[in-house]
VEXKEPA-526496 format. One line per 3 residues: number of its first residue (from 1); their letters; for each residue y, x, z of C-alpha. Coordinates in steps of 0.2 Angstrom, whole numbers, padded with zeros to 4 digits. Layout:
BEGIN
NUM = A = Y:X:Z; ...
//
This chain:
BEGIN
1 = MSH = 0020:-0240:-0013; 0013:-0257:-0010; 0018:-0256:0008
4 = FKQ = 0036:-0255:0004; 0036:-0272:-0005; 0046:-0279:0010
7 = FDH = 0061:-0269:0003; 0060:-0276:-0015; 0075:-0288:-0012
10 = MKI = 0086:-0272:-0011; 0080:-0264:-0027; 0094:-0261:-0040
13 = QLE = 0090:-0257:-0058; 0094:-0239:-0065; 0103:-0246:-0080
16 = DIK = 0115:-0256:-0068; 0118:-0240:-0058; 0121:-0230:-0074
19 = SAT = 0134:-0243:-0080; 0143:-0243:-0063; 0144:-0224:-0064
22 = NNF = 0147:-0222:-0082; 0130:-0213:-0083; 0134:-0202:-0068
25 = ADE = 0151:-0196:-0076; 0161:-0183:-0068; 0175:-0195:-0064
28 = SFI = 0163:-0205:-0053; 0157:-0190:-0044; 0164:-0189:-0025
31 = GIG = 0153:-0176:-0017; 0137:-0167:-0013; 0126:-0166:0002
34 = GFG = 0108:-0161:0007; 0100:-0175:-0003; 0110:-0172:-0019
37 = KVY = 0126:-0178:-0028; 0135:-0193:-0023; 0144:-0205:-0035
40 = KGE = 0155:-0221:-0033; 0156:-0237:-0043; 0156:-0256:-0042
43 = INH = 0140:-0265:-0043; 0130:-0281:-0037; 0120:-0277:-0022
46 = SEG = 0110:-0285:-0008; 0125:-0291:0001; 0137:-0295:-0013
49 = HGM = 0147:-0286:-0025; 0159:-0271:-0023; 0163:-0253:-0022
52 = VAF = 0148:-0243:-0016; 0142:-0225:-0015; 0126:-0219:-0025
55 = KRL = 0116:-0204:-0017; 0105:-0197:-0031; 0090:-0187:-0025
58 = DRK = 0090:-0169:-0032; 0073:-0161:-0027; 0080:-0144:-0027
61 = FDQ = 0088:-0148:-0010; 0070:-0149:-0002; 0071:-0167:0000
64 = GDP = 0059:-0180:-0009; 0050:-0196:-0008; 0046:-0196:0012
67 = EFW = 0065:-0193:0016; 0070:-0206:0003; 0058:-0220:0010
70 = KEI = 0062:-0215:0028; 0080:-0218:0025; 0077:-0235:0017
73 = MML = 0066:-0240:0032; 0077:-0234:0045; 0093:-0241:0038
76 = SLF = 0085:-0258:0034; 0079:-0260:0052; 0094:-0254:0061
79 = KHE = 0111:-0263:0059; 0126:-0257:0069; 0145:-0256:0065
82 = NIV = 0144:-0237:0069; 0129:-0234:0057; 0131:-0233:0039
85 = SLL = 0125:-0248:0029; 0111:-0246:0016; 0114:-0259:0002
88 = GYC = 0100:-0255:-0010; 0090:-0242:-0019; 0083:-0237:-0035
91 = DDC = 0066:-0229:-0039; 0065:-0232:-0058; 0060:-0218:-0070
94 = DEK = 0057:-0205:-0057; 0074:-0207:-0051; 0077:-0209:-0032
97 = ILV = 0094:-0216:-0028; 0101:-0224:-0012; 0115:-0236:-0012
100 = YEY = 0127:-0236:0003; 0143:-0245:0008; 0158:-0235:0001
103 = LPR = 0167:-0225:0015; 0183:-0218:0007; 0187:-0205:0020
106 = KSL = 0170:-0197:0018; 0165:-0186:0033; 0172:-0180:0049
109 = DQY = 0170:-0161:0045; 0183:-0163:0032; 0196:-0168:0045
112 = LKS = 0194:-0156:0059; 0209:-0146:0054; 0219:-0161:0048
115 = SDL = 0236:-0166:0056; 0231:-0184:0053; 0219:-0183:0067
118 = TWV = 0228:-0185:0083; 0219:-0183:0099; 0218:-0202:0102
121 = LRL = 0211:-0204:0084; 0198:-0190:0088; 0193:-0198:0104
124 = KIC = 0191:-0215:0095; 0180:-0207:0081; 0169:-0198:0095
127 = IGA = 0167:-0215:0104; 0162:-0224:0088; 0149:-0210:0084
130 = ARG = 0143:-0210:0102; 0140:-0229:0101; 0130:-0228:0085
133 = LEF = 0119:-0215:0094; 0118:-0226:0109; 0111:-0240:0098
136 = LHT = 0098:-0228:0091; 0093:-0221:0108; 0094:-0238:0118
139 = PVG = 0081:-0250:0110; 0081:-0268:0113; 0065:-0279:0113
142 = NQQ = 0052:-0271:0102; 0064:-0260:0093; 0059:-0242:0093
145 = RVL = 0069:-0228:0099; 0076:-0217:0085; 0079:-0198:0086
148 = HRD = 0091:-0193:0073; 0087:-0174:0072; 0102:-0169:0062
151 = IKS = 0118:-0175:0071; 0133:-0165:0064; 0151:-0168:0059
154 = SNI = 0146:-0170:0040; 0134:-0184:0045; 0148:-0194:0053
157 = LLD = 0156:-0204:0040; 0173:-0212:0041; 0179:-0229:0034
160 = ESW = 0197:-0233:0029; 0202:-0237:0047; 0194:-0221:0053
163 = NAK = 0179:-0230:0061; 0164:-0218:0063; 0147:-0221:0056
166 = ISD = 0132:-0211:0058; 0123:-0207:0042; 0108:-0197:0034
169 = FGL = 0092:-0203:0042; 0080:-0193:0031; 0074:-0182:0045
172 = SKF = 0074:-0195:0059; 0059:-0199:0070; 0053:-0215:0079
175 = GPV = 0050:-0212:0098; 0041:-0223:0111; 0052:-0236:0120
178 = YQK = 0059:-0235:0138; 0053:-0218:0143; 0065:-0207:0153
181 = YTF = 0059:-0192:0142; 0052:-0195:0124; 0043:-0179:0119
184 = LVS = 0037:-0178:0101; 0030:-0162:0094; 0037:-0158:0077
187 = HPV = 0041:-0144:0065; 0059:-0140:0070; 0072:-0146:0057
190 = GTI = 0091:-0148:0058; 0106:-0138:0054; 0110:-0121:0061
193 = GYC = 0123:-0122:0074; 0119:-0139:0079; 0100:-0138:0083
196 = DPL = 0095:-0139:0101; 0089:-0122:0106; 0074:-0129:0116
199 = YAQ = 0069:-0139:0101; 0070:-0124:0089; 0060:-0114:0101
202 = SGL = 0046:-0126:0107; 0046:-0139:0093; 0047:-0152:0107
205 = LTK = 0059:-0166:0101; 0068:-0177:0114; 0083:-0188:0113
208 = ESD = 0092:-0175:0123; 0090:-0164:0107; 0102:-0176:0099
211 = VYS = 0113:-0176:0114; 0115:-0157:0112; 0119:-0158:0094
214 = FGV = 0132:-0172:0098; 0140:-0160:0111; 0142:-0147:0097
217 = VLC = 0151:-0160:0087; 0163:-0164:0101; 0167:-0146:0103
220 = EVL = 0171:-0145:0084; 0183:-0160:0087; 0192:-0152:0101
223 = CGR = 0193:-0135:0093; 0197:-0140:0075; 0184:-0130:0067
226 = LCT = 0166:-0130:0062; 0153:-0122:0074; 0147:-0111:0060
229 = EHN = 0165:-0105:0055; 0169:-0087:0060; 0183:-0084:0072
232 = NDR = 0190:-0066:0071; 0199:-0068:0088; 0183:-0070:0098
235 = DGS = 0166:-0063:0101; 0151:-0074:0104; 0144:-0090:0098
238 = FVE = 0154:-0106:0096; 0144:-0115:0110; 0144:-0100:0122
241 = LAR = 0163:-0099:0120; 0165:-0117:0124; 0153:-0116:0140
244 = QSY = 0162:-0100:0145; 0180:-0108:0144; 0174:-0123:0154
247 = RQS = 0167:-0112:0168; 0182:-0101:0168; 0195:-0115:0167
250 = TVD = 0202:-0108:0151; 0198:-0124:0140; 0217:-0124:0134
253 = QIV = 0213:-0108:0125; 0200:-0115:0113; 0209:-0132:0109
256 = YEN = 0215:-0134:0091; 0233:-0128:0092; 0240:-0144:0082
259 = IRG = 0234:-0155:0096; 0235:-0144:0111; 0252:-0150:0117
262 = DID = 0248:-0168:0115; 0233:-0169:0126; 0234:-0177:0144
265 = PDS = 0226:-0165:0156; 0215:-0178:0164; 0209:-0183:0147
268 = LKT = 0205:-0165:0142; 0196:-0162:0159; 0185:-0178:0157
271 = FMR = 0181:-0174:0139; 0176:-0156:0142; 0166:-0160:0157
274 = IVY = 0155:-0171:0147; 0154:-0158:0133; 0148:-0145:0145
277 = QCL = 0134:-0156:0151; 0129:-0160:0133; 0127:-0142:0130
280 = ELD = 0117:-0138:0145; 0101:-0127:0141; 0091:-0137:0153
283 = REQ = 0088:-0154:0145; 0086:-0163:0161; 0104:-0159:0165
286 = RPL = 0110:-0167:0149; 0118:-0184:0151; 0111:-0200:0143
289 = ITK = 0121:-0206:0128; 0127:-0221:0138; 0135:-0209:0150
292 = IVT = 0143:-0200:0136; 0151:-0216:0129; 0158:-0220:0147
295 = ELE = 0166:-0203:0149; 0173:-0203:0132; 0181:-0220:0135
298 = SAL = 0188:-0213:0151; 0196:-0198:0142; 0204:-0211:0130
301 = AYQ = 0210:-0222:0144; 0218:-0206:0152; 0227:-0202:0136
304 = VSQ = 0234:-0219:0132; 0237:-0225:0149; 0255:-0230:0153
307 = PSI = 0264:-0221:0161; 0256:-0205:0159; 0265:-0197:0174
310 = RYP = 0261:-0180:0180; 0265:-0182:0199; 0270:-0167:0209
313 = QRL = 0255:-0160:0219; 0263:-0166:0235; 0251:-0168:0250
316 = QFE = 0260:-0169:0267; 0273:-0183:0270; 0286:-0184:0284
319 = YPQ = 0284:-0198:0296; 0302:-0205:0293; 0298:-0208:0275
322 = IQF = 0283:-0218:0280; 0293:-0228:0292; 0306:-0232:0279
325 = ATN = 0294:-0237:0266; 0285:-0249:0277; 0301:-0255:0286
328 = NFD = 0294:-0247:0302; 0276:-0255:0299; 0283:-0272:0299
331 = ETS = 0270:-0286:0297; 0279:-0292:0280; 0273:-0275:0273
334 = LVG = 0255:-0277:0279; 0243:-0281:0265; 0226:-0278:0272
337 = HGV = 0215:-0272:0287; 0198:-0263:0286; 0186:-0254:0297
340 = FGK = 0196:-0238:0298; 0214:-0246:0300; 0228:-0256:0293
343 = VYK = 0235:-0255:0275; 0254:-0257:0271; 0263:-0258:0255
346 = GNI = 0279:-0248:0252; 0289:-0237:0240; 0287:-0218:0241
349 = SLG = 0296:-0204:0233; 0285:-0191:0223; 0297:-0178:0217
352 = SYQ = 0308:-0187:0205; 0297:-0202:0204; 0297:-0218:0215
355 = VVA = 0280:-0226:0216; 0272:-0241:0225; 0260:-0234:0237
358 = AIK = 0246:-0241:0249; 0250:-0234:0266; 0235:-0234:0277
361 = LLD = 0237:-0231:0296; 0220:-0225:0303; 0214:-0230:0320
364 = SMS = 0209:-0211:0323; 0205:-0195:0315; 0189:-0188:0321
367 = SSA = 0191:-0169:0319; 0203:-0156:0312; 0189:-0152:0299
370 = EFW = 0195:-0169:0291; 0212:-0161:0286; 0202:-0149:0275
373 = ALE = 0193:-0164:0268; 0210:-0172:0264; 0215:-0156:0255
376 = MIH = 0199:-0157:0244; 0200:-0176:0241; 0218:-0174:0236
379 = RVH = 0212:-0165:0220; 0200:-0179:0215; 0207:-0188:0199
382 = HRN = 0196:-0200:0190; 0201:-0217:0182; 0188:-0226:0193
385 = IVR = 0195:-0219:0209; 0211:-0223:0218; 0221:-0208:0219
388 = LFG = 0226:-0200:0236; 0244:-0195:0236; 0244:-0187:0253
391 = YCK = 0244:-0189:0271; 0256:-0189:0286; 0251:-0183:0304
394 = YGK = 0262:-0189:0318; 0256:-0186:0335; 0239:-0195:0337
397 = EMI = 0243:-0205:0321; 0235:-0201:0304; 0242:-0210:0289
400 = LIY = 0235:-0209:0271; 0245:-0213:0256; 0236:-0219:0240
403 = EFI = 0242:-0226:0224; 0244:-0245:0225; 0232:-0256:0215
406 = SNG = 0240:-0273:0211; 0225:-0284:0206; 0217:-0285:0223
409 = SLD = 0199:-0281:0227; 0182:-0287:0220; 0179:-0296:0236
412 = DHL = 0195:-0306:0233; 0190:-0311:0216; 0172:-0315:0221
415 = HKH = 0175:-0324:0237; 0193:-0329:0239; 0201:-0334:0222
418 = GTP = 0197:-0350:0214; 0194:-0343:0196; 0177:-0334:0196
421 = LSW = 0174:-0318:0185; 0163:-0320:0170; 0147:-0311:0169
424 = VER = 0152:-0298:0157; 0168:-0295:0167; 0157:-0292:0182
427 = LKI = 0146:-0280:0173; 0161:-0270:0167; 0168:-0269:0185
430 = CIG = 0151:-0263:0191; 0150:-0250:0178; 0167:-0244:0182
433 = AAC = 0163:-0243:0201; 0147:-0234:0197; 0155:-0221:0187
436 = GLD = 0168:-0218:0200; 0155:-0216:0213; 0144:-0205:0202
439 = YLH = 0160:-0194:0199; 0161:-0191:0218; 0142:-0188:0220
442 = TWV = 0140:-0177:0205; 0155:-0170:0196; 0167:-0163:0210
445 = PFE = 0163:-0145:0216; 0159:-0151:0234; 0148:-0165:0241
448 = VVH = 0156:-0182:0244; 0149:-0196:0253; 0160:-0212:0253
451 = GNL = 0152:-0219:0269; 0160:-0236:0268; 0157:-0243:0251
454 = TSS = 0160:-0262:0250; 0167:-0275:0238; 0183:-0274:0247
457 = NIL = 0184:-0256:0243; 0182:-0259:0225; 0200:-0262:0219
460 = LNE = 0205:-0269:0202; 0220:-0264:0192; 0230:-0275:0180
463 = NWV = 0218:-0271:0166; 0203:-0276:0177; 0198:-0257:0178
466 = AKI = 0187:-0254:0194; 0193:-0241:0206; 0184:-0235:0222
469 = SDI = 0196:-0234:0236; 0196:-0228:0254; 0190:-0210:0249
472 = GSA = 0202:-0202:0262; 0189:-0207:0275; 0174:-0200:0265
475 = RIG = 0164:-0185:0271; 0163:-0169:0261; 0154:-0153:0261
478 = PTD = 0142:-0141:0251; 0131:-0149:0238; 0116:-0159:0245
481 = ETY = 0123:-0158:0263; 0119:-0172:0275; 0129:-0177:0290
484 = TKK = 0123:-0183:0307; 0135:-0194:0316; 0134:-0199:0334
487 = VVK = 0143:-0216:0330; 0137:-0225:0315; 0153:-0232:0306
490 = GTL = 0153:-0244:0291; 0154:-0263:0287; 0140:-0275:0293
493 = GYI = 0129:-0280:0278; 0132:-0264:0268; 0125:-0251:0281
496 = DPN = 0110:-0242:0275; 0096:-0246:0288; 0090:-0227:0287
499 = YYT = 0108:-0222:0292; 0109:-0235:0306; 0093:-0229:0314
502 = TGI = 0095:-0210:0311; 0113:-0207:0310; 0111:-0197:0295
505 = LTK = 0123:-0200:0281; 0119:-0195:0263; 0123:-0200:0245
508 = KTD = 0109:-0212:0246; 0118:-0221:0260; 0131:-0225:0247
511 = VYA = 0118:-0230:0234; 0111:-0243:0246; 0129:-0250:0249
514 = FGV = 0131:-0251:0230; 0115:-0261:0229; 0122:-0274:0241
517 = VLF = 0138:-0275:0230; 0127:-0278:0214; 0118:-0293:0223
520 = EVL = 0135:-0299:0229; 0141:-0299:0211; 0126:-0308:0205
523 = CRK = 0125:-0321:0219; 0144:-0322:0224; 0139:-0322:0242
526 = GAV = 0145:-0311:0255; 0135:-0296:0262; 0133:-0306:0278
529 = DSS = 0137:-0324:0281; 0136:-0331:0299; 0138:-0349:0293
532 = LDE = 0121:-0348:0285; 0104:-0349:0293; 0094:-0334:0298
535 = GQY = 0085:-0332:0282; 0101:-0331:0271; 0112:-0322:0284
538 = NLA = 0109:-0305:0276; 0112:-0305:0257; 0101:-0289:0254
541 = IWA = 0086:-0296:0264; 0088:-0314:0257; 0090:-0308:0239
544 = RES = 0074:-0296:0239; 0064:-0310:0248; 0069:-0323:0235
547 = IIK = 0064:-0311:0221; 0047:-0308:0229; 0045:-0327:0230
550 = GKL = 0049:-0329:0212; 0065:-0338:0216; 0078:-0326:0207
553 = EHI = 0086:-0340:0197; 0090:-0350:0213; 0101:-0336:0220
556 = IDS = 0112:-0333:0205; 0130:-0339:0206; 0129:-0356:0197
559 = DIR = 0146:-0351:0188; 0137:-0337:0178; 0119:-0343:0177
562 = GQI = 0121:-0350:0160; 0129:-0334:0154; 0116:-0320:0157
565 = APK = 0104:-0314:0144; 0086:-0313:0151; 0084:-0295:0147
568 = CLK = 0101:-0290:0154; 0096:-0299:0171; 0080:-0290:0172
571 = EFV = 0088:-0273:0170; 0102:-0278:0182; 0090:-0284:0196
574 = RIA = 0079:-0269:0193; 0092:-0256:0197; 0099:-0267:0211
577 = ETC = 0082:-0267:0219; 0080:-0248:0217; 0096:-0245:0226
580 = LHS = 0090:-0255:0241; 0073:-0246:0242; 0068:-0243:0260
583 = STT = 0064:-0225:0255; 0079:-0215:0251; 0070:-0203:0240
586 = QRA = 0065:-0218:0229; 0083:-0224:0227; 0091:-0221:0210
589 = TMA = 0106:-0208:0209; 0123:-0216:0204; 0121:-0207:0187
592 = EVA = 0105:-0217:0184; 0114:-0233:0191; 0128:-0231:0179
595 = ASL = 0117:-0228:0164; 0106:-0243:0169; 0121:-0255:0170
598 = EMA = 0127:-0248:0153; 0110:-0253:0147; 0112:-0270:0154
601 = LTL = 0129:-0273:0146; 0122:-0267:0129; 0108:-0279:0131
604 = QEK = 0120:-0293:0135; 0132:-0289:0121; 0118:-0288:0108
607 = FDG = 0111:-0304:0114; 0128:-0312:0113; 0130:-0306:0095
610 = IVA = 0114:-0315:0090; 0114:-0333:0085; 0103:-0340:0098
613 = SPS = 0086:-0348:0091; 0076:-0360:0101; 0066:-0345:0108
616 = QNY = 0082:-0336:0113; 0090:-0345:0128; 0101:-0339:0142
619 = IG = 0095:-0340:0160; 0096:-0358:0166
//
């Protein structure tokens, strides 16, 4: 075992462990797992002194030296707040003992039916576990990707504050870095009920195999029972029941009864939507773990948002209401003016609620088909999309009523206000906007193309959460439909050249506009600026030409240039350029854009968490 000398500093003597556990006495015993019995005791270890957990190998559980050394290697290399910490090991006298941080609440599976686990707490545990898995799946630098192979609720441990930590890496595999799909051929291992059917059938292991297993865990958290637990009330497998309930909109029937009445409907809808995608039989339909983290955070945001008001499903408003709310469209109520019309602010009644609304007087309504579109858009609820309350049709006038977002637009904070946003703030805003646009493109049961995405149409609430606005003017239809328009409408600088020349509007039209927004965020320059010379007038063209000439650093906003980690910048610029590709088929989807921005944020946060050495400098 000479090649394991690098871990010698973590070795703990068997006599010290026997002393700490009173020779593995019953009063020190705290549990048993697939590796063997687990004990607790106080001892000196590689990081100090304190209470620890000792996992003692029992070879009758079909694990041995390979799993023992793999666990040491994995946990010594990968340190994260949502991964259990290995503090030492012992391999004296044919004993194999692993020494971990002590986690007093043990594992998640023991709390699925617990009344202590509120819906909010369940969501936080899921988010923590997802972040741990994200760390394993999203390598930085030369770090390899780790495929866990045995994600299950009993391998998610909980500390005293209910923080989740992924454990048990004895079956894990290393995979190549930065490949969309990492395929490894291996003998299928794992736990019945959690194992990916594709992996079990073919032996082809991918990171999506972990995603499937994590989807099963999410189901367990929602349903309050183990996937292997028999349910006398229903026929069929646990996973199939979950899929069926989602397809038939009967999710309420499978929710654990102790939390059923406490869950916000939008939180449940968001949670179950990502669960369903995790459990897709087609691995290509399963989400990246970065996407799962984002959606779980959205589910939590819905649950804890104040106030959690369930507005009546009102759609059509009377014209006198609008006149009263805007003081007959008085200039003092005017708060903005866009391509499609003027925007006023006013108080509107929604049943028993009084809400502040943004009231948009459109210049025109092109066809009666758009009334149907409004009916559909009215049903769209997502934390990163401004909600459409309804509309008012009066003669030739069409008025749209939205929720009012108080903190202005991204355009305001980039170009009009004196205090610039930090780089991390900008990244988080971009991620939120990307998730909102991805929801419109991917998750609603009809095709939605925004058609006028700009930094002015990305609004920010009081918590700096980004919200896509102006969706009442979007185009909708069957999935993958395109729209041919005789008159190209949009905002100069954001209009996709393909749309401009052909009149064909598609989801990739939105992707192009979002790429312009990304460069706008990086450079803090408008999409077009007539005060600049011809070479810098159009931001998209200028940014791409500067990158080709090797002058990227020169175009970055000087206020943030010193804040950006090099690898974060590389990923951010890569996805921005992909959005602007001249070929629409080569442009990323918004799901890919959101995942890439999440990756960029992870790279930035990991870099910020490292004490910079002379070889680790920020841009500039």
